[in-house]
C-alpha positions, 0 to 999 in steps of 0.5 A: 543162285551162283552160291547154290550152284557152286555148292551143289556142284562142289558136294557132287565132286566131293561125295565120292572123296569123301567116301574114300576118305571115310574108308581110308581112316576107317582103316585105322581101327586095324593099325597092325595091316597099315603099319606092315605096309608102311615098313615094307613096301610104302617107301617103295611106293613113294619113292617111285611116285616121286621119281615118276611125277618129277621124271615126267614132269621134266620130260613134259616141261622140255617139250611144252615150253619151248614149244609154246614159246616158239610158236607164239612168239615166232613166224615159224615155218609151217607153224600150223603143222607146228601148232597141231603137233604140239597137241596131237599126243592128247589124242592118245591114251599113255598107255596105247603109247607104252604099248606101241613103244613096248611091241617095237623097243622091247628086247624082243620087238622087232625095231630093237632086234633089228638094231642089235643085229645091226650094231651089236652083231659082233657081241657074245651072250646077251646083247646090251639093250635099255629096258623099255619096261622100267621106271624111265620108260614110264617117265618118258611115256607119260611125259611126252603124252601128257606135254600138251597139258602144259603147251595148250595152256602156256601157249594161250597165256604167251600169245595173250600178253606177253609181247609187252613185257618182252618190250619193257625187259628189251628197254631196260637192256636185257636180250630177248633170252634174258627177258624170257627167263627173268620177266616172261616165264616168272609172270606165266607161272600160273599157267605153268603151274596149272599145266604142270599140275595136271601132269602130276596129278595124271600121273599119280593116278595113272595105272595102265601104263605103270602096270604094264612096265611093273612099275610099283607106285602108289597107284599100282600098290593100291589096285593090288591091295584092292584086288590081290588082298581084298582089303578095301580099307587099306586100298581107301588108305592108300588113296587118302595119301595120294589125296593128301599129297596132291592137296599138300603139292597145291598148298605148297605152290599157293604159299610159295606165290604169296600175295603176288598178283598175275592179272593184265590189263588187257589181251595184247597179241603177240607180234611174231618175230621172223627166225633168221639164219639156222633158226629157221632150220632147228626151232621147227625140229624143237616144235615138232618132237612132241607130236612126233614122238607122242602121236606120229611114231606110236601111230605108225607102230600101231598101223604097222601091228595091225598090217603085219598081223592082218587083223581083221576089222569090225566096222559096225562095232568100231563104229558103235564104240566111237559114237558111244565114246563121242556122246560120253564127250558130249555129255561130260562137257555139258556138266563139267564146263559149267561146273568149272565156270561157276566155280573158278568165279566163286573162288575168285570172288571168295578170294581166300575164303571157305568156298576156296578151300572147298574147291581145291579140295574137291578139285583133288580127284584128279589125283585119285585113281578112276577105279576108286573114284567109282568105288566111292560113287558106288558107296555113295549111291548104295547110301542114297538109295537106302535113305530113299527106300527108308524115307520115301519107300522109293525102290531104284538103283543107281548102279551101272547107269549113265548118272554114275557114269557122268558122276565119275567123269565130273570128280575126275576131270573137273580139275581139268576145266577148272584149271584152264578157267581159273588161269584165265580168269587170273589174267582178267584185272579185277578193275573190270569187276569193279566197273561193271559192279559200279555200272550196277551189274549184279554178280551173275551179270558180271560173269555172263556179260563180262567175264565169259566173252573174255574167256572164250579161249580158256573155255575152247582149251577146257572143253578140248582137254576134257573131251580128250580126257573122257575119251581116253578114260577107262577105269570110271567107264569099265566100272560104272557103265551100263552093260550094254555100254562099250567105248573104244577105251574099253575095247583097246584095253580088252584087247591089250589084256589078251595081249592081242595088240593087233586087234587093239591097234584098231580101237585105239586108232578110233581114240584118235580119230575121236580125239582129233574131232575137237581139235579140227572143230575148235583149233581154229577158233581157238588157235590152238 
């Protein structure tokens, strides 16, 4: 039964990716267009994508690792507030953060104008000012917005089992800092990689931020090829290239890890140490930087934009969009969490078998832009309905239905839930499986009676990440939604596309409120 369910979920996720791969490989039938692309724009796309991923990952790690470590191991003043600030950027999409900062920090923005008049009033001609609409601006926005992916997963790893490692390192004569870098952090690498992989794949798939900042990445080139030139095969080829890049990164990390094991014998809660001296001041500041840059400041900027323009608020429309958004998030959780649990456990059982390789391929949908997933699903839907019409004489269509929207969410966001649960499973020693099987439990009973209770925190983290991602999702919903479905992300996008930032502020604030709901509900239990 477990194998059948795992196979069903895997096929559902892989089907749109296989469709994209088919169109991408078909582009080789006319290699002239591909050769022209490779000689002109492709090197720039690849370089910018690489720099964007590395820059955003650097920013995310710089913000997430200190915050996760300090809040999990030390009695930080206002620790609860610091923990919340570490994950609040999840509630805002990166493109909304980009809109907020651009409105203030663009050369003609109100904040940049005030700063130039204050510091460069004596300058003749164009006053110096860094350009926010650039590659470094996109790295900053994406890194700040995506840092909670690493913070959540890494904090759970630190809190569950790092105290004994610290004590062992200190007993060998290492200082706290040396014990962290030489013992704790290397052992926590699966959690770092799980969060870092999400950041990198999200950067590869991002379109809203890079298009707004005019950064020519693979994703931007894919959309330009698809809509600007109408070349579906060449665009699918670029999507296939992005998919192969993601698979290559994951395969390289797995090979680098080798046969190293990272399981623990139990979940020992860290005994938080007190902070002394100046650390009581600078540690809370370090822990709060990510939340201030990724949530507090953008929210204040959006509120100022809405207040300054005195934009009208349509409360009934805003409430309807918020309700529809939250409902889609709940539906997505009902599909993605079981799929993640079944497939993570199947990978654990199969070790290096075929199931592991298939799941790795299927879980790469997170690196593919949402609109490409939508086109792949539409292609699969067309083939499916044609087959039913020919074989069974059934005439119906799945186009623009809730089923396709949820299928797109499954393909796009399965990796979010799977990475968290797989990382949590990896911290459970195989001895528990052997003991349970020795007591007569079969495979399914081991999952439900042994592992799932131990995966409570990992499941809550996965639920939080999936729900917030669905709330912020734009391309899949926009392309596959029924005509009467309007979400907060679509409302914000439609206003921002018309350069009506003041009106876009209210649905953007609604996204933040709905995204905060699972934090308020699951936060105390998951101890986020």
